[in-house]
FIZA-418495 format. One record per residue (C-alpha): residue number from 1; chain; z, y negated, x negated. Coordinates in pm, whole numbers. Example, Ala and Ser with C-alpha at 12.3 -4.5 7.8 and 13.67 -1.06 7.14 Angstrom:
% FIZA-418495
+-----+-------+--------+--------+--------+
:  nr : kette :     pz :     py :     px :
+-----+-------+--------+--------+--------+
:   1 :     A :    780 :    450 :  -1230 :
:   2 :     A :    714 :    106 :  -1367 :
+-----+-------+--------+--------+--------+
***
This chain:
% FIZA-418495
+-----+-------+--------+--------+--------+
:  nr : kette :     pz :     py :     px :
+-----+-------+--------+--------+--------+
:   1 :     A :   1361 :   -445 :   -804 :
:   2 :     A :   1433 :   -164 :  -1048 :
:   3 :     A :   1310 :   -279 :  -1377 :
:   4 :     A :   1322 :   -646 :  -1280 :
:   5 :     A :   1416 :   -739 :  -1637 :
:   6 :     A :   1081 :   -637 :  -1752 :
:   7 :     A :    885 :   -815 :  -1481 :
:   8 :     A :   1058 :  -1158 :  -1494 :
:   9 :     A :    832 :  -1406 :  -1664 :
:  10 :     A :    886 :  -1775 :  -1723 :
:  11 :     A :    577 :  -1974 :  -1793 :
:  12 :     A :    488 :  -2348 :  -1851 :
:  13 :     A :    133 :  -2469 :  -1869 :
:  14 :     A :    116 :  -2842 :  -1918 :
:  15 :     A :   -122 :  -3112 :  -2019 :
:  16 :     A :   -475 :  -3221 :  -1933 :
:  17 :     A :   -783 :  -3014 :  -2036 :
:  18 :     A :  -1053 :  -3207 :  -2204 :
:  19 :     A :  -1386 :  -3135 :  -2372 :
:  20 :     A :  -1696 :  -2947 :  -2257 :
:  21 :     A :  -1593 :  -2593 :  -2372 :
:  22 :     A :  -1333 :  -2372 :  -2508 :
:  23 :     A :  -1171 :  -2491 :  -2828 :
:  24 :     A :   -931 :  -2356 :  -3084 :
:  25 :     A :   -615 :  -2506 :  -3218 :
:  26 :     A :   -505 :  -2646 :  -2875 :
:  27 :     A :   -155 :  -2758 :  -2812 :
:  28 :     A :   -173 :  -2595 :  -2471 :
:  29 :     A :     60 :  -2294 :  -2413 :
:  30 :     A :     55 :  -1980 :  -2207 :
:  31 :     A :    368 :  -1776 :  -2160 :
:  32 :     A :    538 :  -1958 :  -2437 :
:  33 :     A :    249 :  -1905 :  -2686 :
:  34 :     A :     26 :  -2168 :  -2837 :
:  35 :     A :   -329 :  -2138 :  -2700 :
:  36 :     A :   -612 :  -2018 :  -2932 :
:  37 :     A :   -876 :  -2074 :  -2667 :
:  38 :     A :   -873 :  -2349 :  -2396 :
:  39 :     A :  -1138 :  -2376 :  -2133 :
:  40 :     A :  -1296 :  -2708 :  -2081 :
:  41 :     A :  -1260 :  -2894 :  -1749 :
:  42 :     A :  -1598 :  -2773 :  -1621 :
:  43 :     A :  -1615 :  -2439 :  -1812 :
:  44 :     A :  -1637 :  -2137 :  -1579 :
:  45 :     A :  -1696 :  -1857 :  -1834 :
:  46 :     A :  -1457 :  -1782 :  -2117 :
:  47 :     A :  -1497 :  -1491 :  -2359 :
:  48 :     A :  -1221 :  -1399 :  -2608 :
:  49 :     A :  -1245 :  -1212 :  -2943 :
:  50 :     A :  -1186 :   -837 :  -3034 :
:  51 :     A :   -842 :   -958 :  -3164 :
:  52 :     A :   -538 :  -1097 :  -2995 :
:  53 :     A :   -613 :  -1426 :  -2807 :
:  54 :     A :   -402 :  -1674 :  -2615 :
:  55 :     A :   -632 :  -1802 :  -2343 :
:  56 :     A :   -568 :  -2098 :  -2120 :
:  57 :     A :   -843 :  -2135 :  -1860 :
:  58 :     A :   -733 :  -2351 :  -1563 :
:  59 :     A :  -1077 :  -2421 :  -1421 :
:  60 :     A :  -1104 :  -2317 :  -1059 :
:  61 :     A :  -1311 :  -1997 :  -1018 :
:  62 :     A :  -1311 :  -1926 :  -1397 :
:  63 :     A :  -1441 :  -1588 :  -1534 :
:  64 :     A :  -1242 :  -1471 :  -1834 :
:  65 :     A :  -1356 :  -1170 :  -2046 :
:  66 :     A :  -1083 :  -1130 :  -2299 :
:  67 :     A :  -1243 :   -832 :  -2480 :
:  68 :     A :  -1002 :   -632 :  -2715 :
:  69 :     A :   -671 :   -717 :  -2865 :
:  70 :     A :   -330 :   -787 :  -2714 :
:  71 :     A :   -425 :  -1088 :  -2521 :
:  72 :     A :   -223 :  -1359 :  -2333 :
:  73 :     A :   -412 :  -1515 :  -2041 :
:  74 :     A :   -331 :  -1803 :  -1805 :
:  75 :     A :   -557 :  -1891 :  -1514 :
:  76 :     A :   -527 :  -2064 :  -1179 :
:  77 :     A :   -772 :  -1848 :  -1001 :
:  78 :     A :  -1095 :  -1674 :  -1052 :
:  79 :     A :  -1168 :  -1339 :  -1239 :
:  80 :     A :   -997 :  -1183 :  -1539 :
:  81 :     A :  -1114 :   -886 :  -1737 :
:  82 :     A :   -821 :   -828 :  -1985 :
:  83 :     A :   -997 :   -548 :  -2172 :
:  84 :     A :   -829 :   -305 :  -2424 :
:  85 :     A :   -478 :   -380 :  -2558 :
:  86 :     A :   -136 :   -469 :  -2432 :
:  87 :     A :   -230 :   -781 :  -2237 :
:  88 :     A :    -24 :  -1036 :  -2030 :
:  89 :     A :   -194 :  -1228 :  -1744 :
:  90 :     A :    -36 :  -1528 :  -1554 :
:  91 :     A :   -229 :  -1636 :  -1242 :
:  92 :     A :    -68 :  -1929 :  -1057 :
:  93 :     A :   -304 :  -1864 :   -766 :
:  94 :     A :   -265 :  -2150 :   -514 :
:  95 :     A :   -252 :  -2071 :   -144 :
:  96 :     A :   -607 :  -2015 :      4 :
:  97 :     A :   -737 :  -1923 :   -341 :
:  98 :     A :   -779 :  -1589 :   -500 :
:  99 :     A :   -760 :  -1419 :   -845 :
: 100 :     A :   -915 :  -1077 :   -933 :
: 101 :     A :   -783 :   -911 :  -1244 :
: 102 :     A :   -878 :   -582 :  -1420 :
: 103 :     A :   -602 :   -530 :  -1675 :
: 104 :     A :   -792 :   -248 :  -1856 :
: 105 :     A :   -630 :      7 :  -2095 :
: 106 :     A :   -289 :    -67 :  -2240 :
: 107 :     A :     63 :   -148 :  -2132 :
: 108 :     A :    -17 :   -476 :  -1951 :
: 109 :     A :    169 :   -723 :  -1733 :
: 110 :     A :     45 :   -946 :  -1442 :
: 111 :     A :    219 :  -1231 :  -1261 :
: 112 :     A :     50 :  -1377 :   -951 :
: 113 :     A :    104 :  -1687 :   -731 :
: 114 :     A :    120 :  -1793 :   -370 :
: 115 :     A :   -247 :  -1709 :   -309 :
: 116 :     A :   -432 :  -1375 :   -286 :
: 117 :     A :   -416 :  -1162 :   -598 :
: 118 :     A :   -620 :   -844 :   -650 :
: 119 :     A :   -520 :   -633 :   -943 :
: 120 :     A :   -710 :   -327 :  -1070 :
: 121 :     A :   -927 :   -250 :   -770 :
: 122 :     A :  -1248 :   -236 :   -977 :
: 123 :     A :  -1398 :   -569 :   -861 :
: 124 :     A :  -1450 :   -678 :  -1222 :
: 125 :     A :  -1396 :   -349 :  -1396 :
: 126 :     A :  -1558 :   -297 :  -1725 :
: 127 :     A :  -1326 :    -26 :  -1853 :
: 128 :     A :  -1462 :    329 :  -1926 :
: 129 :     A :  -1350 :    616 :  -1723 :
: 130 :     A :  -1245 :    452 :  -1393 :
: 131 :     A :  -1149 :    142 :  -1210 :
: 132 :     A :   -759 :    150 :  -1234 :
: 133 :     A :   -584 :     47 :  -1541 :
: 134 :     A :   -441 :    295 :  -1793 :
: 135 :     A :   -100 :    250 :  -1946 :
: 136 :     A :    241 :    155 :  -1811 :
: 137 :     A :    168 :   -182 :  -1623 :
: 138 :     A :    410 :   -435 :  -1497 :
: 139 :     A :    272 :   -614 :  -1186 :
: 140 :     A :    440 :   -895 :   -990 :
: 141 :     A :    196 :  -1036 :   -730 :
: 142 :     A :    424 :  -1305 :   -578 :
: 143 :     A :    334 :  -1441 :   -230 :
: 144 :     A :      8 :  -1422 :    -47 :
: 145 :     A :   -216 :  -1146 :     73 :
: 146 :     A :   -225 :   -918 :   -228 :
: 147 :     A :   -398 :   -593 :   -333 :
: 148 :     A :   -301 :   -353 :   -609 :
: 149 :     A :   -439 :    -32 :   -746 :
: 150 :     A :   -175 :    161 :   -946 :
: 151 :     A :   -264 :    462 :  -1144 :
: 152 :     A :   -453 :    577 :  -1458 :
: 153 :     A :   -796 :    645 :  -1554 :
: 154 :     A :   -984 :    916 :  -1377 :
: 155 :     A :  -1192 :   1214 :  -1491 :
: 156 :     A :  -1550 :   1290 :  -1404 :
: 157 :     A :  -1431 :   1432 :  -1061 :
: 158 :     A :  -1233 :   1125 :   -974 :
: 159 :     A :   -885 :   1285 :  -1045 :
: 160 :     A :   -628 :   1075 :  -1250 :
: 161 :     A :   -568 :   1223 :  -1598 :
: 162 :     A :   -248 :   1041 :  -1704 :
: 163 :     A :     92 :    993 :  -1544 :
: 164 :     A :    150 :    664 :  -1350 :
: 165 :     A :    426 :    470 :  -1515 :
: 166 :     A :    356 :    137 :  -1336 :
: 167 :     A :    619 :   -106 :  -1214 :
: 168 :     A :    482 :   -301 :   -925 :
: 169 :     A :    661 :   -568 :   -707 :
: 170 :     A :    434 :   -682 :   -426 :
: 171 :     A :    653 :   -985 :   -328 :
: 172 :     A :    635 :  -1109 :     24 :
: 173 :     A :    326 :  -1157 :    249 :
: 174 :     A :     83 :   -891 :    384 :
: 175 :     A :      1 :   -666 :     95 :
: 176 :     A :   -161 :   -326 :     25 :
: 177 :     A :   -152 :    -96 :   -260 :
: 178 :     A :   -372 :    201 :   -360 :
: 179 :     A :   -151 :    454 :   -537 :
: 180 :     A :   -206 :    782 :   -727 :
: 181 :     A :     67 :    984 :   -878 :
: 182 :     A :    -51 :   1269 :  -1124 :
: 183 :     A :    209 :   1518 :  -1252 :
: 184 :     A :    472 :   1361 :  -1478 :
: 185 :     A :    445 :   1020 :  -1303 :
: 186 :     A :    743 :    778 :  -1295 :
: 187 :     A :    629 :    486 :  -1087 :
: 188 :     A :    821 :    201 :   -906 :
: 189 :     A :    669 :     20 :   -606 :
: 190 :     A :    888 :   -239 :   -442 :
: 191 :     A :    906 :   -590 :   -312 :
: 192 :     A :    989 :   -788 :     -4 :
: 193 :     A :    732 :   -614 :    198 :
: 194 :     A :    583 :   -779 :    513 :
: 195 :     A :    552 :   -610 :    845 :
: 196 :     A :    180 :   -543 :    780 :
: 197 :     A :    196 :   -415 :    432 :
: 198 :     A :     16 :    -78 :    374 :
: 199 :     A :     -1 :    207 :    119 :
: 200 :     A :   -299 :    417 :     56 :
: 201 :     A :   -220 :    728 :   -152 :
: 202 :     A :   -484 :    939 :   -307 :
: 203 :     A :   -462 :   1274 :   -481 :
: 204 :     A :   -685 :   1587 :   -520 :
: 205 :     A :   -438 :   1843 :   -377 :
: 206 :     A :    -76 :   1884 :   -491 :
: 207 :     A :    243 :   1940 :   -287 :
: 208 :     A :    407 :   1618 :   -200 :
: 209 :     A :    725 :   1497 :    -15 :
: 210 :     A :    731 :   1140 :    112 :
: 211 :     A :   1098 :   1064 :    188 :
: 212 :     A :   1049 :    712 :    342 :
: 213 :     A :   1412 :    679 :    449 :
: 214 :     A :   1520 :    707 :     75 :
: 215 :     A :   1213 :    547 :    -75 :
: 216 :     A :   1122 :    858 :   -283 :
: 217 :     A :    802 :   1052 :   -352 :
: 218 :     A :    820 :   1398 :   -498 :
: 219 :     A :    531 :   1620 :   -639 :
: 220 :     A :    599 :   1985 :   -677 :
: 221 :     A :    970 :   1919 :   -639 :
: 222 :     A :    994 :   1649 :   -900 :
: 223 :     A :   1041 :   1282 :   -830 :
: 224 :     A :    717 :   1093 :   -931 :
: 225 :     A :    777 :    746 :   -758 :
: 226 :     A :   1024 :    516 :   -575 :
: 227 :     A :    861 :    308 :   -297 :
: 228 :     A :    967 :     26 :    -71 :
: 229 :     A :    913 :     12 :    300 :
: 230 :     A :    554 :     -6 :    436 :
: 231 :     A :    426 :    -65 :    794 :
: 232 :     A :    157 :    209 :    744 :
: 233 :     A :     70 :    484 :    505 :
: 234 :     A :   -245 :    676 :    434 :
: 235 :     A :   -189 :    993 :    254 :
: 236 :     A :   -518 :   1139 :    134 :
: 237 :     A :   -502 :   1469 :    -48 :
: 238 :     A :   -884 :   1528 :     -9 :
: 239 :     A :   -803 :   1798 :    248 :
: 240 :     A :   -607 :   2005 :      3 :
: 241 :     A :   -239 :   2063 :    -82 :
: 242 :     A :     51 :   1968 :    154 :
: 243 :     A :    251 :   1681 :    272 :
: 244 :     A :    615 :   1687 :    373 :
: 245 :     A :    706 :   1362 :    549 :
: 246 :     A :   1058 :   1232 :    623 :
: 247 :     A :   1060 :    925 :    848 :
: 248 :     A :   1293 :    635 :    890 :
: 249 :     A :   1500 :    503 :   1173 :
: 250 :     A :   1223 :    239 :   1232 :
: 251 :     A :    857 :    266 :   1343 :
: 252 :     A :    658 :    482 :   1095 :
: 253 :     A :    278 :    485 :   1110 :
: 254 :     A :    133 :    762 :    884 :
: 255 :     A :   -212 :    919 :    848 :
: 256 :     A :   -260 :   1240 :    645 :
: 257 :     A :   -554 :   1441 :    513 :
: 258 :     A :   -413 :   1754 :    375 :
: 259 :     A :   -440 :   2125 :    421 :
: 260 :     A :    -78 :   2151 :    561 :
: 261 :     A :    150 :   1898 :    713 :
: 262 :     A :    526 :   1905 :    808 :
: 263 :     A :    700 :   1600 :    942 :
: 264 :     A :   1046 :   1495 :   1065 :
: 265 :     A :    984 :   1148 :   1176 :
: 266 :     A :   1353 :   1060 :   1274 :
: 267 :     A :   1405 :    771 :   1515 :
: 268 :     A :   1160 :    491 :   1622 :
: 269 :     A :    822 :    485 :   1802 :
: 270 :     A :    629 :    670 :   1539 :
: 271 :     A :    263 :    737 :   1508 :
: 272 :     A :    129 :   1037 :   1299 :
: 273 :     A :   -247 :   1082 :   1268 :
: 274 :     A :   -352 :   1414 :   1109 :
: 275 :     A :   -701 :   1476 :    973 :
: 276 :     A :   -776 :   1847 :    879 :
: 277 :     A :  -1063 :   2020 :    698 :
: 278 :     A :  -1171 :   2250 :    965 :
: 279 :     A :  -1217 :   2554 :    746 :
: 280 :     A :   -869 :   2592 :    609 :
: 281 :     A :   -599 :   2789 :    813 :
: 282 :     A :   -260 :   2659 :    803 :
: 283 :     A :     84 :   2648 :    986 :
: 284 :     A :    242 :   2312 :   1040 :
: 285 :     A :    559 :   2157 :   1189 :
: 286 :     A :    597 :   1823 :   1366 :
: 287 :     A :    941 :   1694 :   1482 :
: 288 :     A :    909 :   1343 :   1630 :
: 289 :     A :   1279 :   1290 :   1670 :
: 290 :     A :   1430 :   1028 :   1896 :
: 291 :     A :   1193 :    764 :   2042 :
: 292 :     A :    850 :    786 :   2199 :
: 293 :     A :    628 :    939 :   1926 :
: 294 :     A :    256 :    993 :   1911 :
: 295 :     A :     42 :   1260 :   1741 :
: 296 :     A :   -328 :   1199 :   1670 :
: 297 :     A :   -552 :   1501 :   1582 :
: 298 :     A :   -897 :   1441 :   1430 :
: 299 :     A :  -1098 :   1752 :   1360 :
: 300 :     A :  -1410 :   1722 :   1576 :
: 301 :     A :  -1550 :   2076 :   1500 :
: 302 :     A :  -1254 :   2260 :   1649 :
: 303 :     A :  -1105 :   2337 :   1994 :
: 304 :     A :   -762 :   2226 :   2075 :
: 305 :     A :   -502 :   2375 :   2295 :
: 306 :     A :   -159 :   2220 :   2324 :
: 307 :     A :    152 :   2256 :   2540 :
: 308 :     A :    410 :   1989 :   2491 :
: 309 :     A :    660 :   2172 :   2711 :
: 310 :     A :    640 :   2495 :   2513 :
: 311 :     A :    628 :   2306 :   2193 :
: 312 :     A :    304 :   2426 :   2028 :
: 313 :     A :    -48 :   2319 :   1940 :
: 314 :     A :   -345 :   2518 :   1818 :
: 315 :     A :   -671 :   2421 :   1658 :
: 316 :     A :   -922 :   2699 :   1667 :
: 317 :     A :  -1276 :   2766 :   1549 :
: 318 :     A :  -1437 :   3113 :   1459 :
: 319 :     A :  -1255 :   3249 :   1152 :
: 320 :     A :   -993 :   2957 :   1125 :
: 321 :     A :   -665 :   2880 :   1304 :
: 322 :     A :   -451 :   2571 :   1255 :
: 323 :     A :   -114 :   2606 :   1411 :
: 324 :     A :    163 :   2357 :   1496 :
: 325 :     A :    523 :   2391 :   1601 :
: 326 :     A :    611 :   2062 :   1782 :
: 327 :     A :    915 :   1891 :   1927 :
: 328 :     A :    991 :   1530 :   2016 :
: 329 :     A :    626 :   1442 :   2056 :
: 330 :     A :    548 :   1263 :   2380 :
: 331 :     A :    187 :   1142 :   2330 :
: 332 :     A :   -126 :   1312 :   2198 :
: 333 :     A :   -471 :   1167 :   2118 :
: 334 :     A :   -719 :   1433 :   2018 :
: 335 :     A :  -1076 :   1379 :   1881 :
: 336 :     A :  -1189 :   1747 :   1895 :
: 337 :     A :  -1480 :   1962 :   2021 :
: 338 :     A :  -1293 :   2092 :   2325 :
: 339 :     A :   -950 :   2034 :   2463 :
: 340 :     A :   -691 :   2174 :   2696 :
: 341 :     A :   -350 :   1976 :   2685 :
: 342 :     A :    -47 :   2042 :   2903 :
: 343 :     A :    229 :   1778 :   2901 :
: 344 :     A :    603 :   1812 :   2966 :
: 345 :     A :    851 :   1672 :   3216 :
: 346 :     A :    878 :   1337 :   3040 :
: 347 :     A :    615 :   1038 :   3045 :
: 348 :     A :    313 :   1143 :   2846 :
: 349 :     A :     10 :    954 :   2736 :
: 350 :     A :   -261 :   1226 :   2677 :
: 351 :     A :   -608 :   1125 :   2549 :
: 352 :     A :   -897 :   1337 :   2445 :
: 353 :     A :  -1275 :   1328 :   2360 :
: 354 :     A :  -1312 :   1703 :   2397 :
: 355 :     A :  -1622 :   1837 :   2570 :
: 356 :     A :  -1526 :   1977 :   2810 :
: 357 :     A :  -1160 :   1891 :   2851 :
: 358 :     A :   -862 :   1965 :   3078 :
: 359 :     A :   -538 :   1764 :   3083 :
: 360 :     A :   -231 :   1854 :   3282 :
: 361 :     A :     26 :   1594 :   3296 :
: 362 :     A :    314 :   1812 :   3438 :
: 363 :     A :    613 :   1590 :   3534 :
: 364 :     A :    675 :   1227 :   3454 :
: 365 :     A :    472 :    908 :   3493 :
: 366 :     A :    183 :   1022 :   3293 :
: 367 :     A :   -130 :    837 :   3160 :
: 368 :     A :   -430 :   1077 :   3125 :
: 369 :     A :   -747 :    945 :   2973 :
: 370 :     A :  -1076 :   1115 :   2906 :
: 371 :     A :  -1241 :    892 :   2642 :
: 372 :     A :  -1568 :   1052 :   2599 :
: 373 :     A :  -1902 :    895 :   2577 :
: 374 :     A :  -2191 :   1107 :   2699 :
: 375 :     A :  -2262 :   1355 :   2980 :
: 376 :     A :  -1951 :   1567 :   2973 :
: 377 :     A :  -1687 :   1592 :   3223 :
: 378 :     A :  -1298 :   1648 :   3240 :
: 379 :     A :  -1045 :   1777 :   3480 :
: 380 :     A :   -727 :   1558 :   3487 :
: 381 :     A :   -423 :   1669 :   3684 :
: 382 :     A :   -125 :   1446 :   3714 :
: 383 :     A :    143 :   1663 :   3869 :
: 384 :     A :    479 :   1520 :   3991 :
: 385 :     A :    530 :   1154 :   3919 :
: 386 :     A :    335 :    834 :   3949 :
: 387 :     A :     34 :    901 :   3725 :
: 388 :     A :   -269 :    700 :   3609 :
: 389 :     A :   -584 :    903 :   3559 :
: 390 :     A :   -887 :    749 :   3380 :
: 391 :     A :  -1223 :    935 :   3368 :
: 392 :     A :  -1514 :    910 :   3125 :
: 393 :     A :  -1879 :    844 :   3156 :
: 394 :     A :  -1958 :   1190 :   3283 :
: 395 :     A :  -1853 :   1344 :   3625 :
: 396 :     A :  -1485 :   1409 :   3626 :
: 397 :     A :  -1218 :   1559 :   3860 :
: 398 :     A :   -909 :   1341 :   3888 :
: 399 :     A :   -627 :   1507 :   4085 :
: 400 :     A :   -294 :   1317 :   4122 :
: 401 :     A :    -66 :   1566 :   4270 :
: 402 :     A :    268 :   1461 :   4404 :
: 403 :     A :    348 :   1092 :   4371 :
: 404 :     A :    179 :    757 :   4429 :
: 405 :     A :   -110 :    811 :   4172 :
: 406 :     A :   -401 :    591 :   4055 :
: 407 :     A :   -741 :    703 :   3941 :
: 408 :     A :  -1041 :    524 :   3791 :
: 409 :     A :  -1370 :    744 :   3779 :
: 410 :     A :  -1520 :    501 :   3547 :
: 411 :     A :  -1907 :    530 :   3531 :
: 412 :     A :  -1973 :    893 :   3642 :
: 413 :     A :  -2202 :    935 :   3953 :
: 414 :     A :  -2014 :   1216 :   4104 :
: 415 :     A :  -1647 :   1169 :   4021 :
: 416 :     A :  -1395 :   1346 :   4252 :
: 417 :     A :  -1061 :   1169 :   4304 :
: 418 :     A :   -762 :   1295 :   4494 :
: 419 :     A :   -510 :   1014 :   4464 :
: 420 :     A :   -341 :    739 :   4663 :
: 421 :     A :   -526 :    457 :   4497 :
: 422 :     A :   -880 :    504 :   4354 :
: 423 :     A :  -1154 :    301 :   4182 :
: 424 :     A :  -1513 :    393 :   4099 :
: 425 :     A :  -1471 :    736 :   4266 :
: 426 :     A :  -1768 :    900 :   4444 :
: 427 :     A :  -1607 :   1160 :   4670 :
+-----+-------+--------+--------+--------+
***
């Protein structure tokens, strides 16, 4: 990891803990420092001083409130509120145990263990101004199922007010990180990331480029973070700003909530889910690249019209138009008010909840699905190829066309099926 020299920590905590409560002058050590407070074997609450403390609290499930000062804290598991100051926390969290740490303001460090470590997600936050820690923090979570929030204090509107200068190594295991990158940030997020690790990014607007292949995030043309590989990413810009996404040669799973989106997903069986505010007009571009790629649209107050063969998609409501130029997209899932989707000559999986809806598969072995609850119907037309047509709860028309097609009318009372093999069809 970049900056690994700053993150490497060697710690030895030895000896037996005795006595009913915390005591001063102990020979116990924490990160090479002689302890000033040592928790007794049955002590579950430890409070530091407003000055620098060296706290050893190895009781299972301990709760440490270090208060102010540049503190050094060693625990096995439990909760830690480091408070103000440049603090260092070592949590040797065993497997099947957990540690929750709020590092507080200051340039802090945290080293976790094989268990589940949660750092700066507000579970024990006592710091003013927000849940996440201010300052340039160095966080190494180790193994286990870990969660980290990386970013500075927030203002009254929830927007970060200082650059993110954290260095975070998530280690191995299934991990997640909640990341914010205000202007001027220089963050480093890395680790041996598991196949199920996820990144949740939050910002109030801004123009961002996520170059997943090169592990780089840019804001307004300037690099603000270096990131590792994640199985899934949620990029939430509060429906404002723009996201430009560059994919990898592997499977990318990304969800966006921004006013404008452009994506070049490269190779792999990628999934891009797009949420839009329905009252902001925009022009967007999606290039799925090689592989079978899927586009999800979620804007339930608008009407969708899409033509994969012609390479365009339109979301429309009175006074607002959201346009897409598309290529390399084989599958669409649309949670919208109304829908008309036309496929292409390849195999398409086309799904909608629009009311009403029409889906034309065109060529290829298509799967067309009307996934709507309620009394509303759809017209699904397969076209050439061996198609599967699945209706909804209402009364649908399922027309296979040429090819050996299958249709399931589902629960409608007057479904019309024109296919070779049918199920739950009424006429």
